[in-house]
VMD Tcl script that builds the backbone (N, CA, C; Angstrom):
set m [mol new atoms 543]
animate dup $m
set s [atomselect $m all]
$s set {name element resname resid chain x y z} {
  {N N MET 1 A 0.849 -1.173 0.000}
  {CA C MET 1 A 0.000 0.000 0.000}
  {C C MET 1 A 0.894 1.234 0.000}
  {N N SER 2 A 0.521 2.208 -0.804}
  {CA C SER 2 A 1.340 3.410 -0.883}
  {C C SER 2 A 1.190 4.238 0.388}
  {N N ALA 3 A 2.207 5.069 0.611}
  {CA C ALA 3 A 2.171 5.942 1.783}
  {C C ALA 3 A 0.992 6.906 1.701}
  {N N TYR 4 A 0.639 7.307 0.456}
  {CA C TYR 4 A -0.478 8.228 0.267}
  {C C TYR 4 A -1.781 7.594 0.731}
  {N N LYS 5 A -2.033 6.351 0.284}
  {CA C LYS 5 A -3.283 5.688 0.670}
  {C C LYS 5 A -3.345 5.453 2.170}
  {N N ALA 6 A -2.215 5.149 2.749}
  {CA C ALA 6 A -2.190 4.893 4.186}
  {C C ALA 6 A -2.475 6.165 4.974}
  {N N SER 7 A -2.084 7.316 4.427}
  {CA C SER 7 A -2.257 8.554 5.178}
  {C C SER 7 A -3.638 9.193 4.976}
  {N N VAL 8 A -4.321 8.803 3.910}
  {CA C VAL 8 A -5.646 9.371 3.649}
  {C C VAL 8 A -6.687 8.579 4.430}
  {N N LYS 9 A -7.370 9.282 5.295}
  {CA C LYS 9 A -8.432 8.637 6.074}
  {C C LYS 9 A -9.768 9.079 5.521}
  {N N LYS 10 A -10.672 8.147 5.453}
  {CA C LYS 10 A -12.025 8.499 5.038}
  {C C LYS 10 A -12.688 9.250 6.179}
  {N N SER 11 A -13.314 10.349 5.817}
  {CA C SER 11 A -14.033 11.076 6.851}
  {C C SER 11 A -15.308 10.294 7.164}
  {N N PRO 12 A -15.665 10.236 8.436}
  {CA C PRO 12 A -16.866 9.482 8.789}
  {C C PRO 12 A -18.098 10.156 8.199}
  {N N LYS 13 A -19.015 9.335 7.704}
  {CA C LYS 13 A -20.246 9.867 7.126}
  {C C LYS 13 A -21.132 10.389 8.249}
  {N N VAL 14 A -21.512 11.622 8.123}
  {CA C VAL 14 A -22.380 12.241 9.114}
  {C C VAL 14 A -23.815 12.049 8.652}
  {N N LYS 15 A -24.625 11.473 9.513}
  {CA C LYS 15 A -26.028 11.274 9.176}
  {C C LYS 15 A -26.791 12.534 9.557}
  {N N ARG 16 A -27.374 13.147 8.542}
  {CA C ARG 16 A -28.142 14.356 8.802}
  {C C ARG 16 A -29.444 13.983 9.489}
  {N N CYS 17 A -29.936 14.887 10.305}
  {CA C CYS 17 A -31.055 14.580 11.176}
  {C C CYS 17 A -32.279 15.435 10.862}
  {N N ILE 18 A -33.432 14.862 11.127}
  {CA C ILE 18 A -34.709 15.551 11.000}
  {C C ILE 18 A -35.156 15.897 12.415}
  {N N LEU 19 A -35.494 17.149 12.623}
  {CA C LEU 19 A -35.958 17.586 13.927}
  {C C LEU 19 A -37.453 17.843 13.854}
  {N N LEU 20 A -38.194 17.281 14.793}
  {CA C LEU 20 A -39.633 17.482 14.888}
  {C C LEU 20 A -39.895 18.185 16.209}
  {N N LEU 21 A -40.400 19.416 16.148}
  {CA C LEU 21 A -40.674 20.163 17.380}
  {C C LEU 21 A -41.911 19.608 18.068}
  {N N TRP 22 A -41.861 19.564 19.394}
  {CA C TRP 22 A -42.992 19.056 20.165}
  {C C TRP 22 A -43.239 19.965 21.359}
  {N N ASP 23 A -44.492 20.415 21.507}
  {CA C ASP 23 A -44.860 21.274 22.625}
  {C C ASP 23 A -46.351 21.106 22.912}
  {N N GLU 24 A -46.809 21.762 23.950}
  {CA C GLU 24 A -48.219 21.703 24.343}
  {C C GLU 24 A -49.128 22.086 23.169}
  {N N HIS 25 A -50.196 21.322 22.989}
  {CA C HIS 25 A -51.245 21.556 21.991}
  {C C HIS 25 A -50.824 21.299 20.551}
  {N N PHE 26 A -49.611 20.782 20.340}
  {CA C PHE 26 A -49.218 20.398 18.989}
  {C C PHE 26 A -50.009 19.143 18.623}
  {N N ASN 27 A -50.023 18.788 17.358}
  {CA C ASN 27 A -50.836 17.667 16.898}
  {C C ASN 27 A -50.053 16.359 17.021}
  {N N GLU 28 A -50.458 15.544 17.987}
  {CA C GLU 28 A -49.750 14.292 18.243}
  {C C GLU 28 A -49.947 13.261 17.130}
  {N N VAL 29 A -51.052 13.329 16.400}
  {CA C VAL 29 A -51.259 12.416 15.274}
  {C C VAL 29 A -50.219 12.700 14.193}
  {N N VAL 30 A -50.063 13.960 13.834}
  {CA C VAL 30 A -49.083 14.356 12.822}
  {C C VAL 30 A -47.668 14.012 13.297}
  {N N ALA 31 A -47.369 14.326 14.549}
  {CA C ALA 31 A -46.039 14.043 15.093}
  {C C ALA 31 A -45.732 12.549 15.025}
  {N N THR 32 A -46.677 11.729 15.406}
  {CA C THR 32 A -46.471 10.274 15.416}
  {C C THR 32 A -46.341 9.712 14.003}
  {N N VAL 33 A -47.229 10.128 13.104}
  {CA C VAL 33 A -47.196 9.601 11.733}
  {C C VAL 33 A -45.870 9.937 11.058}
  {N N PHE 34 A -45.435 11.196 11.146}
  {CA C PHE 34 A -44.170 11.570 10.513}
  {C C PHE 34 A -42.982 10.871 11.168}
  {N N THR 35 A -42.968 10.811 12.488}
  {CA C THR 35 A -41.848 10.162 13.176}
  {C C THR 35 A -41.737 8.697 12.768}
  {N N VAL 36 A -42.834 7.973 12.762}
  {CA C VAL 36 A -42.814 6.549 12.411}
  {C C VAL 36 A -42.426 6.343 10.945}
  {N N ALA 37 A -43.039 7.101 10.041}
  {CA C ALA 37 A -42.739 6.937 8.603}
  {C C ALA 37 A -41.275 7.244 8.308}
  {N N LEU 38 A -40.745 8.293 8.901}
  {CA C LEU 38 A -39.360 8.678 8.639}
  {C C LEU 38 A -38.371 7.697 9.259}
  {N N ARG 39 A -38.663 7.240 10.460}
  {CA C ARG 39 A -37.771 6.260 11.092}
  {C C ARG 39 A -37.808 4.924 10.360}
  {N N LYS 40 A -38.984 4.520 9.866}
  {CA C LYS 40 A -39.071 3.284 9.077}
  {C C LYS 40 A -38.249 3.384 7.800}
  {N N ALA 41 A -38.097 4.599 7.273}
  {CA C ALA 41 A -37.296 4.821 6.066}
  {C C ALA 41 A -35.802 4.872 6.393}
  {N N GLY 42 A -35.453 4.688 7.664}
  {CA C GLY 42 A -34.051 4.665 8.068}
  {C C GLY 42 A -33.447 6.031 8.332}
  {N N LEU 43 A -34.289 7.037 8.482}
  {CA C LEU 43 A -33.801 8.387 8.716}
  {C C LEU 43 A -33.675 8.681 10.201}
  {N N CYS 44 A -32.752 9.553 10.534}
  {CA C CYS 44 A -32.556 10.000 11.911}
  {C C CYS 44 A -33.616 11.051 12.220}
  {N N VAL 45 A -34.485 10.768 13.169}
  {CA C VAL 45 A -35.536 11.707 13.572}
  {C C VAL 45 A -35.420 11.916 15.074}
  {N N LYS 46 A -35.359 13.173 15.469}
  {CA C LYS 46 A -35.333 13.520 16.890}
  {C C LYS 46 A -36.537 14.386 17.195}
  {N N VAL 47 A -37.352 13.928 18.143}
  {CA C VAL 47 A -38.487 14.710 18.619}
  {C C VAL 47 A -37.926 15.643 19.694}
  {N N VAL 48 A -38.092 16.939 19.459}
  {CA C VAL 48 A -37.462 17.964 20.294}
  {C C VAL 48 A -38.514 18.658 21.152}
  {N N GLY 49 A -38.404 18.492 22.455}
  {CA C GLY 49 A -39.317 19.147 23.379}
  {C C GLY 49 A -38.953 20.604 23.540}
  {N N VAL 50 A -39.883 21.486 23.216}
  {CA C VAL 50 A -39.612 22.918 23.303}
  {C C VAL 50 A -39.526 23.366 24.751}
  {N N ASN 51 A -40.483 22.948 25.575}
  {CA C ASN 51 A -40.531 23.401 26.971}
  {C C ASN 51 A -40.551 22.248 27.958}
  {N N GLY 52 A -39.916 21.159 27.631}
  {CA C GLY 52 A -39.856 19.990 28.502}
  {C C GLY 52 A -39.930 18.724 27.673}
  {N N LEU 53 A -39.609 17.607 28.293}
  {CA C LEU 53 A -39.631 16.338 27.568}
  {C C LEU 53 A -41.049 15.830 27.335}
  {N N PHE 54 A -41.984 16.169 28.220}
  {CA C PHE 54 A -43.363 15.723 28.088}
  {C C PHE 54 A -44.256 16.909 27.731}
  {N N ALA 55 A -45.181 16.682 26.809}
  {CA C ALA 55 A -46.160 17.715 26.464}
  {C C ALA 55 A -47.449 17.021 26.038}
  {N N THR 56 A -48.569 17.670 26.323}
  {CA C THR 56 A -49.882 17.144 25.979}
  {C C THR 56 A -50.323 17.744 24.649}
  {N N GLY 57 A -50.634 16.878 23.703}
  {CA C GLY 57 A -51.047 17.325 22.378}
  {C C GLY 57 A -52.474 17.824 22.349}
  {N N CYS 58 A -52.910 18.265 21.174}
  {CA C CYS 58 A -54.252 18.842 21.013}
  {C C CYS 58 A -55.364 17.815 21.244}
  {N N ASN 59 A -55.034 16.529 21.160}
  {CA C ASN 59 A -56.014 15.476 21.421}
  {C C ASN 59 A -55.838 14.858 22.809}
  {N N ARG 60 A -55.100 15.551 23.656}
  {CA C ARG 60 A -54.873 15.214 25.068}
  {C C ARG 60 A -54.002 13.975 25.273}
  {N N LEU 61 A -53.210 13.622 24.282}
  {CA C LEU 61 A -52.260 12.521 24.414}
  {C C LEU 61 A -50.904 13.101 24.780}
  {N N VAL 62 A -50.281 12.551 25.808}
  {CA C VAL 62 A -48.973 13.030 26.247}
  {C C VAL 62 A -47.893 12.246 25.499}
  {N N LEU 63 A -46.977 12.975 24.860}
  {CA C LEU 63 A -45.847 12.348 24.174}
  {C C LEU 63 A -44.549 12.769 24.845}
  {N N HIS 64 A -43.581 11.876 24.773}
  {CA C HIS 64 A -42.259 12.087 25.363}
  {C C HIS 64 A -41.270 12.429 24.251}
  {N N ALA 65 A -40.625 13.566 24.359}
  {CA C ALA 65 A -39.631 13.979 23.366}
  {C C ALA 65 A -38.319 13.222 23.587}
  {N N ASP 66 A -37.503 13.156 22.529}
  {CA C ASP 66 A -36.190 12.512 22.634}
  {C C ASP 66 A -35.185 13.380 23.388}
  {N N LEU 67 A -35.271 14.682 23.164}
  {CA C LEU 67 A -34.354 15.603 23.823}
  {C C LEU 67 A -34.967 16.986 23.889}
  {N N LEU 68 A -34.364 17.848 24.689}
  {CA C LEU 68 A -34.859 19.206 24.868}
  {C C LEU 68 A -34.289 20.147 23.811}
  {N N LEU 69 A -35.020 21.194 23.521}
  {CA C LEU 69 A -34.563 22.200 22.571}
  {C C LEU 69 A -33.202 22.764 22.977}
  {N N SER 70 A -32.971 22.901 24.258}
  {CA C SER 70 A -31.699 23.447 24.739}
  {C C SER 70 A -30.516 22.511 24.493}
  {N N LYS 71 A -30.773 21.257 24.094}
  {CA C LYS 71 A -29.706 20.270 23.901}
  {C C LYS 71 A -29.454 19.908 22.435}
  {N N ILE 72 A -30.047 20.634 21.485}
  {CA C ILE 72 A -29.928 20.221 20.087}
  {C C ILE 72 A -28.776 20.874 19.331}
  {N N THR 73 A -28.000 21.706 19.970}
  {CA C THR 73 A -26.920 22.416 19.282}
  {C C THR 73 A -26.064 21.517 18.402}
  {N N PRO 74 A -25.649 20.324 18.841}
  {CA C PRO 74 A -24.824 19.483 17.970}
  {C C PRO 74 A -25.557 18.992 16.720}
  {N N LEU 75 A -26.888 18.938 16.754}
  {CA C LEU 75 A -27.662 18.432 15.624}
  {C C LEU 75 A -27.980 19.500 14.580}
  {N N VAL 76 A -27.907 20.760 14.964}
  {CA C VAL 76 A -28.337 21.838 14.078}
  {C C VAL 76 A -27.500 21.892 12.803}
  {N N ASP 77 A -26.197 21.676 12.899}
  {CA C ASP 77 A -25.339 21.747 11.710}
  {C C ASP 77 A -25.674 20.665 10.696}
  {N N ASP 78 A -26.253 19.570 11.125}
  {CA C ASP 78 A -26.581 18.465 10.237}
  {C C ASP 78 A -28.087 18.313 10.031}
  {N N MET 79 A -28.821 19.403 10.209}
  {CA C MET 79 A -30.275 19.376 10.078}
  {C C MET 79 A -30.676 19.212 8.603}
  {N N LEU 80 A -31.466 18.204 8.349}
  {CA C LEU 80 A -31.989 17.942 7.010}
  {C C LEU 80 A -33.382 18.535 6.845}
  {N N CYS 81 A -34.142 18.527 7.938}
  {CA C CYS 81 A -35.546 18.921 7.865}
  {C C CYS 81 A -36.016 19.348 9.245}
  {N N LEU 82 A -36.979 20.269 9.263}
  {CA C LEU 82 A -37.618 20.703 10.494}
  {C C LEU 82 A -39.121 20.527 10.305}
  {N N ILE 83 A -39.733 19.712 11.162}
  {CA C ILE 83 A -41.173 19.426 11.065}
  {C C ILE 83 A -41.890 20.114 12.221}
  {N N LEU 84 A -42.975 20.817 11.874}
  {CA C LEU 84 A -43.787 21.509 12.868}
  {C C LEU 84 A -45.189 20.919 12.846}
  {N N PRO 85 A -45.524 20.033 13.784}
  {CA C PRO 85 A -46.858 19.417 13.799}
  {C C PRO 85 A -47.874 20.304 14.521}
  {N N CYS 86 A -48.039 21.520 14.001}
  {CA C CYS 86 A -48.916 22.484 14.660}
  {C C CYS 86 A -49.361 23.537 13.665}
  {N N GLY 87 A -50.310 24.338 14.085}
  {CA C GLY 87 A -50.792 25.434 13.261}
  {C C GLY 87 A -50.201 26.764 13.698}
  {N N TYR 88 A -50.660 27.811 13.055}
  {CA C TYR 88 A -50.135 29.151 13.307}
  {C C TYR 88 A -50.310 29.579 14.762}
  {N N ALA 89 A -51.474 29.313 15.360}
  {CA C ALA 89 A -51.733 29.750 16.738}
  {C C ALA 89 A -50.698 29.178 17.709}
  {N N ASP 90 A -50.263 27.942 17.457}
  {CA C ASP 90 A -49.276 27.316 18.338}
  {C C ASP 90 A -47.892 27.940 18.160}
  {N N ILE 91 A -47.527 28.227 16.935}
  {CA C ILE 91 A -46.231 28.849 16.678}
  {C C ILE 91 A -46.234 30.295 17.154}
  {N N GLN 92 A -47.374 30.949 17.064}
  {CA C GLN 92 A -47.478 32.350 17.473}
  {C C GLN 92 A -47.021 32.538 18.919}
  {N N ARG 93 A -47.349 31.592 19.788}
  {CA C ARG 93 A -46.940 31.754 21.186}
  {C C ARG 93 A -45.453 31.449 21.393}
  {N N LEU 94 A -44.800 30.851 20.392}
  {CA C LEU 94 A -43.375 30.533 20.507}
  {C C LEU 94 A -42.471 31.430 19.664}
  {N N GLU 95 A -43.060 32.204 18.752}
  {CA C GLU 95 A -42.243 32.894 17.748}
  {C C GLU 95 A -41.253 33.904 18.322}
  {N N ASN 96 A -41.494 34.411 19.510}
  {CA C ASN 96 A -40.549 35.364 20.096}
  {C C ASN 96 A -39.508 34.696 20.988}
  {N N ASP 97 A -39.572 33.380 21.091}
  {CA C ASP 97 A -38.570 32.632 21.845}
  {C C ASP 97 A -37.262 32.669 21.045}
  {N N PRO 98 A -36.185 33.208 21.603}
  {CA C PRO 98 A -34.931 33.315 20.840}
  {C C PRO 98 A -34.390 31.958 20.381}
  {N N ARG 99 A -34.688 30.900 21.111}
  {CA C ARG 99 A -34.230 29.562 20.703}
  {C C ARG 99 A -34.937 29.109 19.430}
  {N N ILE 100 A -36.229 29.407 19.326}
  {CA C ILE 100 A -37.005 29.049 18.134}
  {C C ILE 100 A -36.513 29.859 16.942}
  {N N ARG 101 A -36.314 31.158 17.164}
  {CA C ARG 101 A -35.813 32.016 16.077}
  {C C ARG 101 A -34.446 31.525 15.596}
  {N N ALA 102 A -33.571 31.163 16.520}
  {CA C ALA 102 A -32.231 30.684 16.146}
  {C C ALA 102 A -32.330 29.360 15.379}
  {N N LEU 103 A -33.221 28.474 15.806}
  {CA C LEU 103 A -33.400 27.197 15.116}
  {C C LEU 103 A -33.919 27.414 13.695}
  {N N PHE 104 A -34.932 28.253 13.542}
  {CA C PHE 104 A -35.473 28.540 12.215}
  {C C PHE 104 A -34.422 29.195 11.325}
  {N N ALA 105 A -33.671 30.130 11.882}
  {CA C ALA 105 A -32.633 30.812 11.102}
  {C C ALA 105 A -31.566 29.820 10.651}
  {N N ALA 106 A -31.166 28.918 11.544}
  {CA C ALA 106 A -30.167 27.899 11.183}
  {C C ALA 106 A -30.704 26.975 10.101}
  {N N ALA 107 A -31.956 26.576 10.218}
  {CA C ALA 107 A -32.563 25.700 9.208}
  {C C ALA 107 A -32.629 26.414 7.852}
  {N N ALA 108 A -32.984 27.686 7.858}
  {CA C ALA 108 A -33.056 28.450 6.606}
  {C C ALA 108 A -31.667 28.581 5.975}
  {N N ARG 109 A -30.646 28.873 6.778}
  {CA C ARG 109 A -29.272 28.984 6.263}
  {C C ARG 109 A -28.789 27.685 5.649}
  {N N ARG 110 A -29.190 26.569 6.227}
  {CA C ARG 110 A -28.755 25.255 5.753}
  {C C ARG 110 A -29.669 24.700 4.665}
  {N N GLN 111 A -30.652 25.482 4.266}
  {CA C GLN 111 A -31.630 25.092 3.256}
  {C C GLN 111 A -32.315 23.776 3.622}
  {N N ALA 112 A -32.590 23.622 4.920}
  {CA C ALA 112 A -33.327 22.455 5.394}
  {C C ALA 112 A -34.767 22.570 4.903}
  {N N GLN 113 A -35.405 21.429 4.732}
  {CA C GLN 113 A -36.821 21.410 4.374}
  {C C GLN 113 A -37.638 21.750 5.616}
  {N N PHE 114 A -38.709 22.499 5.433}
  {CA C PHE 114 A -39.663 22.798 6.494}
  {C C PHE 114 A -40.942 22.065 6.137}
  {N N VAL 115 A -41.458 21.251 7.049}
  {CA C VAL 115 A -42.722 20.563 6.840}
  {C C VAL 115 A -43.715 21.194 7.810}
  {N N LEU 116 A -44.752 21.837 7.230}
  {CA C LEU 116 A -45.684 22.655 7.996}
  {C C LEU 116 A -47.127 22.286 7.699}
  {N N TYR 117 A -48.024 22.675 8.603}
  {CA C TYR 117 A -49.456 22.474 8.389}
  {C C TYR 117 A -49.935 23.328 7.216}
  {N N ASP 118 A -49.577 24.591 7.228}
  {CA C ASP 118 A -49.895 25.478 6.099}
  {C C ASP 118 A -48.896 26.639 6.094}
  {N N HIS 119 A -48.929 27.420 5.033}
  {CA C HIS 119 A -47.965 28.508 4.879}
  {C C HIS 119 A -48.096 29.579 5.950}
  {N N SER 120 A -49.275 29.711 6.565}
  {CA C SER 120 A -49.473 30.760 7.567}
  {C C SER 120 A -48.592 30.537 8.794}
  {N N VAL 121 A -48.141 29.316 9.021}
  {CA C VAL 121 A -47.290 29.041 10.179}
  {C C VAL 121 A -46.073 29.960 10.166}
  {N N ILE 122 A -45.524 30.200 8.994}
  {CA C ILE 122 A -44.383 31.112 8.879}
  {C C ILE 122 A -44.817 32.460 8.300}
  {N N LYS 123 A -45.621 32.423 7.263}
  {CA C LYS 123 A -45.992 33.627 6.517}
  {C C LYS 123 A -46.589 34.723 7.404}
  {N N ASN 124 A -47.439 34.364 8.345}
  {CA C ASN 124 A -48.119 35.357 9.181}
  {C C ASN 124 A -47.407 35.630 10.494}
  {N N SER 125 A -46.251 35.030 10.703}
  {CA C SER 125 A -45.537 35.239 11.957}
  {C C SER 125 A -44.298 36.107 11.715}
  {N N THR 126 A -43.661 36.507 12.780}
  {CA C THR 126 A -42.427 37.282 12.649}
  {C C THR 126 A -41.302 36.420 12.085}
  {N N LEU 127 A -41.495 35.108 12.057}
  {CA C LEU 127 A -40.488 34.210 11.478}
  {C C LEU 127 A -40.390 34.403 9.966}
  {N N ASN 128 A -41.367 35.071 9.372}
  {CA C ASN 128 A -41.352 35.359 7.938}
  {C C ASN 128 A -40.134 36.193 7.550}
  {N N SER 129 A -39.610 36.970 8.482}
  {CA C SER 129 A -38.439 37.812 8.201}
  {C C SER 129 A -37.186 36.981 7.918}
  {N N LEU 130 A -37.230 35.689 8.179}
  {CA C LEU 130 A -36.072 34.823 7.931}
  {C C LEU 130 A -35.927 34.467 6.455}
  {N N ALA 131 A -36.890 34.819 5.644}
  {CA C ALA 131 A -36.833 34.605 4.191}
  {C C ALA 131 A -36.550 33.144 3.829}
  {N N ILE 132 A -37.394 32.263 4.301}
  {CA C ILE 132 A -37.267 30.841 3.977}
  {C C ILE 132 A -37.756 30.640 2.546}
  {N N ALA 133 A -36.931 30.005 1.730}
  {CA C ALA 133 A -37.257 29.801 0.314}
  {C C ALA 133 A -38.494 28.920 0.172}
  {N N SER 134 A -39.385 29.266 -0.749}
  {CA C SER 134 A -40.629 28.514 -0.921}
  {C C SER 134 A -40.367 27.061 -1.314}
  {N N GLN 135 A -39.280 26.790 -2.034}
  {CA C GLN 135 A -38.988 25.401 -2.413}
  {C C GLN 135 A -38.518 24.572 -1.210}
  {N N ASP 136 A -38.232 25.228 -0.102}
  {CA C ASP 136 A -37.832 24.517 1.112}
  {C C ASP 136 A -39.010 24.271 2.046}
  {N N ILE 137 A -40.221 24.572 1.599}
  {CA C ILE 137 A -41.413 24.404 2.435}
  {C C ILE 137 A -42.332 23.359 1.817}
  {N N THR 138 A -42.720 22.389 2.626}
  {CA C THR 138 A -43.693 21.381 2.232}
  {C C THR 138 A -44.878 21.495 3.187}
  {N N VAL 139 A -46.076 21.474 2.628}
  {CA C VAL 139 A -47.293 21.645 3.415}
  {C C VAL 139 A -48.070 20.332 3.452}
  {N N TYR 140 A -48.389 19.868 4.657}
  {CA C TYR 140 A -49.197 18.646 4.756}
  {C C TYR 140 A -50.671 18.973 4.893}
  {N N GLY 141 A -51.029 20.123 5.448}
  {CA C GLY 141 A -52.406 20.606 5.515}
  {C C GLY 141 A -53.429 19.558 5.902}
  {N N GLN 142 A -54.606 19.675 5.323}
  {CA C GLN 142 A -55.707 18.751 5.598}
  {C C GLN 142 A -55.585 17.542 4.681}
  {N N ASN 143 A -54.443 16.910 4.672}
  {CA C ASN 143 A -54.182 15.787 3.780}
  {C C ASN 143 A -55.051 14.600 4.180}
  {N N ASP 144 A -55.783 14.064 3.220}
  {CA C ASP 144 A -56.672 12.939 3.492}
  {C C ASP 144 A -55.913 11.684 3.898}
  {N N ASP 145 A -54.732 11.485 3.334}
  {CA C ASP 145 A -53.946 10.304 3.655}
  {C C ASP 145 A -52.571 10.748 4.145}
  {N N LEU 146 A -52.539 11.158 5.408}
  {CA C LEU 146 A -51.315 11.696 6.005}
  {C C LEU 146 A -50.185 10.672 5.988}
  {N N LEU 147 A -50.507 9.396 6.205}
  {CA C LEU 147 A -49.469 8.370 6.215}
  {C C LEU 147 A -48.810 8.239 4.838}
  {N N ALA 148 A -49.605 8.222 3.790}
  {CA C ALA 148 A -49.040 8.138 2.432}
  {C C ALA 148 A -48.193 9.370 2.136}
  {N N PHE 149 A -48.657 10.531 2.568}
  {CA C PHE 149 A -47.901 11.761 2.344}
  {C C PHE 149 A -46.585 11.721 3.124}
  {N N ALA 150 A -46.635 11.255 4.373}
  {CA C ALA 150 A -45.422 11.160 5.183}
  {C C ALA 150 A -44.425 10.197 4.556}
  {N N LYS 151 A -44.914 9.112 3.948}
  {CA C LYS 151 A -44.027 8.177 3.250}
  {C C LYS 151 A -43.370 8.833 2.040}
  {N N GLU 152 A -44.119 9.675 1.307}
  {CA C GLU 152 A -43.539 10.421 0.175}
  {C C GLU 152 A -42.432 11.351 0.657}
  {N N VAL 153 A -42.706 12.053 1.756}
  {CA C VAL 153 A -41.703 12.949 2.332}
  {C C VAL 153 A -40.481 12.136 2.769}
  {N N ALA 154 A -40.714 10.979 3.367}
  {CA C ALA 154 A -39.610 10.115 3.801}
  {C C ALA 154 A -38.756 9.686 2.616}
  {N N THR 155 A -39.385 9.319 1.524}
  {CA C THR 155 A -38.646 8.914 0.321}
  {C C THR 155 A -37.783 10.059 -0.191}
  {N N THR 156 A -38.364 11.247 -0.262}
  {CA C THR 156 A -37.623 12.412 -0.742}
  {C C THR 156 A -36.472 12.753 0.190}
  {N N LEU 157 A -36.727 12.747 1.502}
  {CA C LEU 157 A -35.667 13.074 2.457}
  {C C LEU 157 A -34.570 12.009 2.471}
  {N N ALA 158 A -34.946 10.748 2.284}
  {CA C ALA 158 A -33.934 9.689 2.211}
  {C C ALA 158 A -33.028 9.917 1.007}
  {N N HIS 159 A -33.616 10.343 -0.113}
  {CA C HIS 159 A -32.822 10.665 -1.305}
  {C C HIS 159 A -31.882 11.838 -1.012}
  {N N LEU 160 A -32.402 12.862 -0.356}
  {CA C LEU 160 A -31.574 14.019 -0.006}
  {C C LEU 160 A -30.439 13.630 0.924}
  {N N GLU 161 A -30.752 12.792 1.899}
  {CA C GLU 161 A -29.732 12.373 2.864}
  {C C GLU 161 A -28.628 11.587 2.171}
  {N N LYS 162 A -29.013 10.704 1.266}
  {CA C LYS 162 A -28.026 9.886 0.563}
  {C C LYS 162 A -27.181 10.711 -0.394}
  {N N SER 163 A -27.807 11.646 -1.083}
  {CA C SER 163 A -27.069 12.443 -2.068}
  {C C SER 163 A -26.408 13.660 -1.430}
  {N N PHE 164 A -26.765 13.942 -0.181}
  {CA C PHE 164 A -26.217 15.050 0.595}
  {C C PHE 164 A -26.485 16.406 -0.049}
  {N N TYR 165 A -27.552 16.485 -0.848}
  {CA C TYR 165 A -27.981 17.772 -1.371}
  {C C TYR 165 A -28.892 18.408 -0.348}
  {N N ARG 166 A -28.983 19.722 -0.387}
  {CA C ARG 166 A -29.860 20.435 0.537}
  {C C ARG 166 A -31.299 20.443 0.059}
  {N N ARG 167 A -31.546 20.283 -1.224}
  {CA C ARG 167 A -32.927 20.192 -1.699}
  {C C ARG 167 A -32.964 19.244 -2.884}
  {N N ALA 168 A -34.057 18.550 -3.009}
  {CA C ALA 168 A -34.212 17.582 -4.092}
  {C C ALA 168 A -34.359 18.309 -5.427}
  {N N PRO 169 A -33.811 17.732 -6.511}
  {CA C PRO 169 A -33.958 18.362 -7.815}
  {C C PRO 169 A -35.414 18.533 -8.220}
  {N N THR 170 A -36.266 17.618 -7.850}
  {CA C THR 170 A -37.677 17.713 -8.212}
  {C C THR 170 A -38.511 18.333 -7.110}
  {N N GLY 171 A -37.921 18.630 -5.976}
  {CA C GLY 171 A -38.638 19.252 -4.865}
  {C C GLY 171 A -39.375 18.231 -4.024}
  {N N MET 172 A -39.957 18.711 -2.951}
  {CA C MET 172 A -40.707 17.865 -2.043}
  {C C MET 172 A -42.089 17.616 -2.636}
  {N N PRO 173 A -42.811 16.623 -2.116}
  {CA C PRO 173 A -44.167 16.371 -2.598}
  {C C PRO 173 A -45.012 17.634 -2.458}
  {N N GLN 174 A -45.848 17.878 -3.426}
  {CA C GLN 174 A -46.680 19.074 -3.437}
  {C C GLN 174 A -48.086 18.732 -2.929}
  {N N THR 175 A -48.734 19.720 -2.344}
  {CA C THR 175 A -50.135 19.569 -1.952}
  {C C THR 175 A -50.915 20.667 -2.635}
  {N N ALA 176 A -52.215 20.578 -2.552}
  {CA C ALA 176 A -53.054 21.584 -3.200}
  {C C ALA 176 A -52.804 22.965 -2.625}
  {N N GLU 177 A -52.474 23.054 -1.317}
  {CA C GLU 177 A -52.272 24.337 -0.685}
  {C C GLU 177 A -50.916 24.938 -1.015}
  {N N GLN 178 A -49.965 24.129 -1.478}
  {CA C GLN 178 A -48.608 24.609 -1.692}
  {C C GLN 178 A -48.392 24.997 -3.151}
  {N N PRO 179 A -47.921 26.218 -3.396}
  {CA C PRO 179 A -47.644 26.613 -4.771}
  {C C PRO 179 A -46.441 25.864 -5.308}
  {N N SER 180 A -46.425 25.599 -6.603}
  {CA C SER 180 A -45.276 24.935 -7.215}
  {C C SER 180 A -44.124 25.890 -7.269}
  {N N SER 181 A -42.911 25.334 -7.181}
  {CA C SER 181 A -41.706 26.162 -7.236}
  {C C SER 181 A -41.406 26.561 -8.638}
}
mol reanalyze $m
mol bondsrecalc $m
mol representation Tube
mol addrep $m
């Protein structure tokens, strides 16, 4: 073996992570469906508790987060996607939290995908000032088959993770509420 080959070390492959925010009154059905579909696709998904590890969803089901928002700093650089299983009213009460603003800003800089209930989650909040590109936003809205949609998102994100691109060439799955890029 040549000295060159012996001295060149392969850098370890960093698995990019999907962060799903979890807080009081968020939608536990959406959180569960996306978490299960993405993990079944072999993707790294971390449920991030905004204000504690336990929170009661809008249907009164208590879910346990994987880690706290204050502990995600090492994951932010490798963020592939940020999922918000909530509507505008829920984000409105968090939008002035500097940790949320920093997370959104980091996701926008890294061109991470945002998976949202509808565009108003960002569009009508002060988070709109972060100028998140429309091609980086996927809307699940009132999707009749949330599981099938989550599987489509999982397929797209798995492709992104493998190719290490920040956005898919064909974009994320589209919904009726989401304008085409």
